[in-house]
Every structure is written in structure tokens, then in C-alpha cells.
C-alpha positions in Angstrom: -203.7 -27.3 157.2 -203.5 -29.0 153.9 -200.7 -28.2 151.4 -201.9 -30.1 148.4 -201.8 -27.0 146.1 -198.4 -25.9 147.5 -195.1 -27.0 146.0 -192.8 -28.8 148.5 -189.1 -28.0 148.3 -186.1 -28.7 150.6 -182.6 -27.3 151.1 -179.7 -29.7 151.2 -176.6 -28.9 153.2 -177.6 -25.8 155.1 -176.3 -27.0 158.5 -172.6 -27.7 159.0 -171.9 -31.4 159.5 -175.3 -32.9 158.7 -174.5 -34.3 155.2 -171.3 -35.9 156.5 -173.2 -37.6 159.3 -175.9 -38.8 156.9 -173.3 -40.2 154.5 -174.4 -37.9 151.7 -171.5 -35.4 151.4 -169.9 -37.4 148.6 -173.1 -37.0 146.5 -172.3 -33.3 146.3 -168.6 -33.3 145.6 -169.0 -32.1 142.0 -171.7 -29.5 142.9 -170.3 -25.9 142.5 -171.3 -23.6 145.4 -170.9 -19.8 145.9 -168.8 -20.3 149.1 -167.7 -22.9 151.6 -170.8 -22.7 153.8 -173.4 -22.3 151.0 -176.2 -24.9 150.8 -175.7 -27.5 148.0 -179.0 -27.6 146.2 -182.8 -27.4 146.4 -184.7 -30.6 146.0 -188.4 -31.2 145.4 -190.4 -33.5 147.7 -193.9 -32.7 146.3 -195.1 -31.2 143.0 -198.9 -30.5 142.6 -199.1 -31.7 139.1 -200.5 -34.8 137.4 -197.3 -34.7 135.2 -194.8 -34.9 138.1 -194.4 -38.7 138.4 -193.8 -40.0 141.9 -193.5 -36.4 143.2 -197.3 -35.9 142.6 -198.0 -38.1 145.6 -198.9 -36.0 148.6 -196.4 -37.1 151.3 -197.2 -34.9 154.3 -198.6 -36.0 157.6 -198.8 -34.4 161.1 -199.2 -37.6 163.0 -197.7 -40.7 161.5 -195.0 -42.1 159.1 -195.5 -45.0 156.8 -192.1 -46.7 156.2 -191.1 -47.7 152.7 -191.5 -51.4 151.9 -188.0 -51.8 150.5 -185.8 -50.1 153.1 -185.2 -50.2 156.9 -182.6 -47.4 157.2 -185.0 -44.6 157.9 -183.9 -41.5 159.8 -185.6 -38.4 161.3 -184.4 -35.2 159.8 -185.3 -32.4 162.2 -185.9 -29.1 160.4 -187.8 -25.8 160.3 -190.2 -25.4 157.3 -191.2 -22.0 155.9 -194.5 -21.4 154.2 -193.8 -18.8 151.6 -195.7 -16.7 149.1 -194.1 -16.9 145.7 -194.0 -13.8 143.5 -193.4 -14.2 139.7 -192.6 -12.0 136.8 -192.4 -13.2 133.2 -192.1 -16.9 134.4 -189.3 -16.2 136.9 -189.4 -16.1 140.7 -188.8 -12.5 141.7 -189.7 -12.7 145.4 -190.4 -15.1 148.3 -192.3 -13.9 151.4 -192.1 -16.2 154.4 -195.4 -16.1 156.3 -195.2 -19.0 158.8 -192.7 -21.5 160.2 -193.2 -24.9 161.7 -191.5 -28.1 163.0 -190.8 -30.4 160.0 -189.4 -33.9 159.6 -187.6 -34.4 156.3 -187.7 -38.2 157.0 -185.2 -39.8 154.6 -184.1 -43.2 153.4 -180.4 -43.7 153.4 -180.3 -44.9 149.8 -176.7 -44.7 148.5 -177.4 -45.3 144.9 -180.2 -42.8 144.5 -179.8 -40.7 141.3 -181.6 -37.6 142.7 -182.1 -36.3 146.2 -185.9 -36.5 145.8 -185.7 -40.3 145.3 -184.8 -40.6 149.1 -187.6 -38.2 150.1 -191.0 -39.1 148.7 -191.8 -42.8 148.7 -195.6 -42.4 149.2 -198.2 -41.0 151.5 -197.0 -40.1 155.0 -193.4 -40.1 154.2 -192.8 -36.5 155.4 -193.9 -34.6 158.5 -195.2 -31.1 159.2 -196.6 -29.8 162.5 -200.2 -28.8 162.5 -199.1 -25.7 164.5 -197.8 -23.0 162.3 -196.2 -19.9 163.9 -196.5 -16.5 162.3 -193.4 -14.7 161.0 -193.2 -11.0 161.7 -190.1 -10.4 159.6 -187.6 -12.8 158.2 -184.7 -10.6 159.2 -182.4 -10.1 162.2 -184.5 -9.2 165.2 -187.5 -11.2 164.0 -189.4 -13.7 166.2 -187.7 -16.7 164.6 -184.3 -15.6 166.0 -185.2 -16.8 169.5 -186.3 -20.3 168.4 -184.5 -23.6 168.6 -184.9 -27.1 167.1 -185.1 -30.1 169.3 -185.5 -33.7 168.1 -186.3 -36.9 170.0 -187.0 -40.6 169.4 -189.5 -42.2 171.8 -189.0 -46.0 171.9 -191.2 -47.8 174.4 -190.8 -45.9 177.6 -187.4 -44.4 176.7 -186.8 -40.9 175.3 -183.6 -40.4 173.3 -182.2 -37.1 172.0 -181.9 -37.7 168.3 -180.8 -34.3 167.0 -178.4 -31.8 168.5 -180.6 -29.0 170.1 -179.8 -26.0 167.9 -180.8 -22.4 167.4 -182.4 -21.7 164.1 -180.0 -18.8 163.6 -177.2 -21.4 163.2 -178.4 -22.2 159.7 -175.5 -21.5 157.3 -177.8 -19.4 155.1 -180.7 -17.6 156.9 -182.7 -14.4 156.6 -182.3 -12.5 153.3 -179.2 -14.4 152.4 -181.3 -17.6 152.3 -184.1 -15.9 150.4 -181.8 -14.6 147.7 -180.1 -18.0 147.3 -183.5 -19.8 147.1 -184.8 -17.4 144.4 -181.6 -18.0 142.4 -181.9 -21.7 142.7 -185.6 -21.8 141.8 -184.8 -19.9 138.6 -181.5 -21.3 137.5 -180.6 -24.6 139.2 -179.8 -27.1 136.6 -180.8 -30.8 136.3 -177.3 -32.2 137.0 -175.9 -34.6 139.5 -178.3 -35.0 142.5 -180.1 -31.7 141.7 -183.1 -31.0 139.6 -184.4 -28.1 137.5 -186.8 -26.4 139.8 -188.0 -23.8 137.2 -189.3 -26.7 135.1 -191.2 -28.1 138.1 -192.8 -24.7 138.9 -194.0 -24.5 135.3 -195.3 -28.0 135.4 -197.3 -27.1 138.5 -198.7 -24.0 136.8 -196.7 -21.6 138.9 -198.1 -22.3 142.4 -198.6 -19.2 144.6 -197.0 -20.8 147.7 -194.0 -23.1 148.6 -193.4 -25.1 151.7 -189.6 -25.0 152.1 -187.7 -27.1 154.6 -184.5 -25.2 155.1 -182.1 -27.9 156.3 -181.6 -30.6 158.9 -179.6 -30.2 162.1 -176.7 -32.4 163.2 -177.4 -35.7 164.9 -176.5 -36.8 168.3 -174.3 -40.0 168.4 -177.5 -41.9 169.1 -179.4 -40.3 166.1 -176.5 -40.9 163.8 -176.4 -44.6 164.6 -180.0 -45.6 165.1 -182.8 -45.9 162.5 -186.6 -45.7 163.0 -188.5 -48.9 163.8 -192.2 -49.7 163.7 -193.9 -48.4 166.8 -191.4 -45.6 167.4 -192.4 -42.0 167.9 -190.5 -39.3 166.0 -190.6 -35.9 167.7 -189.4 -32.6 166.3 -190.0 -29.5 168.4 -189.4 -25.9 167.3 -189.5 -23.8 170.4 -188.9 -20.4 171.9 -185.5 -20.5 173.6 -186.2 -17.7 176.0 -189.4 -19.5 177.2 -188.1 -23.1 177.5 -184.8 -24.9 178.1 -183.8 -28.1 176.2 -184.5 -29.9 179.5 -188.0 -28.4 179.6 -188.7 -29.7 176.1 -187.4 -33.2 176.9 -189.7 -33.3 179.9 -192.6 -32.2 177.7 -191.8 -35.0 175.3 -191.6 -37.5 178.1 -195.0 -36.4 179.4 -196.5 -35.9 176.0 -197.4 -32.3 176.8 -196.5 -30.4 173.6 -199.5 -28.1 173.0 -198.1 -25.1 174.9 -197.6 -21.6 173.6 -194.4 -20.6 171.8 -193.7 -24.0 170.2 -194.5 -26.0 167.1 -194.4 -29.7 167.8 -194.5 -32.6 165.4 -195.1 -36.1 166.8 -195.3 -39.0 164.3 -196.0 -42.6 165.1 -194.1 -45.0 162.8 -196.6 -47.5 161.4 -196.2 -51.2 162.2 
């Protein structure tokens, strides 16, 4: 599926411990949040507008990653992405309806002097990853199909498979279900252009109020290996969102090892890092 007419947004700080592991917690020290576990900000990674600067470059791929020319500290960020319908009234977002979810790689450069979050996110084509398998959402509420899903992440280097992210249930997101939707709507309307954050309302206007958003809702924690190892040319990045009652983490690791990730009840994203 192509998302060229869909605005791309991400959520920073929606999984306890990730920002600290990524060395980014200090970027948000001055950001005011509603409570201790609240996400820090929304950031754009793609804006479908000729007036959006580097954010107008379409960054999504379902099979490979093109590393930036000026950085070698590139990490997988395993996430769930939601494809949402956006509802407007008088120029404000009044509703978000999640329709599908998928495995997502918010692949990021560890760039300590970046002024905005988005500067670490979109460095050109094939800098982000979305699975070509989208899973339908019945209801984004307790008891919905998503509640049984988990996020696994692996790095395949040569013949070796390494666990890169801590295998985690999606319900462990700090904000999820309606709490996340309410927060997203508020940030889309009222987030200010200050610190590492950007004014999302201005970007929605610039994009002529797109009817859908692809929203990555936060990266899980890293394993010790993931925290200390960066992607190299020739590596394979693997993010799998899978039904926990159908598969164990061991099952998924074996599927990664045998490259058998087209089964039911999972959304898999396998990206080769270009040489």
C-alpha cells in the first residue's frame, strides 16, 4: 500500500525506558506533560506538501533501508503503526478512527545536536519502514483484537539472529486505546513549535488537511544487544507484530531464522540495509 497522500506522524516517549536507552531523554527535560507516564510529543516524519521542506520526501519502504551518507549510528525502532481516518471541524481535528495496524520501523539516527525530532527521522527515501501486511482493527478499545498482539524485533547479521528489542505486549504502551486517541487529538491541534516539538496543526493545514494519518505510536525498549549495536550495510532489520495467543516469542524467532514470516495473525517488516 502507498501512503503518499497520508501524513506521517510519530509519538515520542510512549514506552517506559526507551528514550533513556536511546540517549534522548535529555531532549525533553523542558517539555511539560500531563502526567509522569504521558508521551512527550508528536513529531512529523512525512508531510504530503510541496511546501514541507525535507519532510515532503516520501520515506517509507517495506523491504529496504538506505542509510544516511553522513551518519553510521543507525538503530531500528520497533513499533506499531496505526492507519487512522482524521475527522475535522472548522480546521481542528475532532476525531481519529484507527482502521489498521502494522509492524513499523521508526529507524533513527542518533544525532545529539538535532534541533527537532524530525531531523533524525527522515533523511530521504527508504529511511522508514512499514509492513506491507496491514491488520484490521475491530475496535481500538479494551477487548479489541490488538490487545492480544506483541512486538518482536530482531537483527539478522550474516547467519546470526539477534534479539534487538524486548518482546513486548502492545497493551504496555503508556498511552493506549482512547487515552492515546484523546492525547493525539489534543497534540495535533495544540502542540506548539518549541524545543524538539513542532506545530502539527500548521503541517496539517500545509498538507491541505489530509483525510488519513499513519501514526507510529512509540518504540519498545532495547535488549542489551540492541542498545549497543547499530545497523551495518548488509544487515536485515526485522520487526514483527504478532498474535500472542497464536505464537510464542521463540516461535517468532524461529520464523525469523527460517525466513517464514507470511503466516496468519502477524504483520512482519523485513528490511535489508543497503550496501
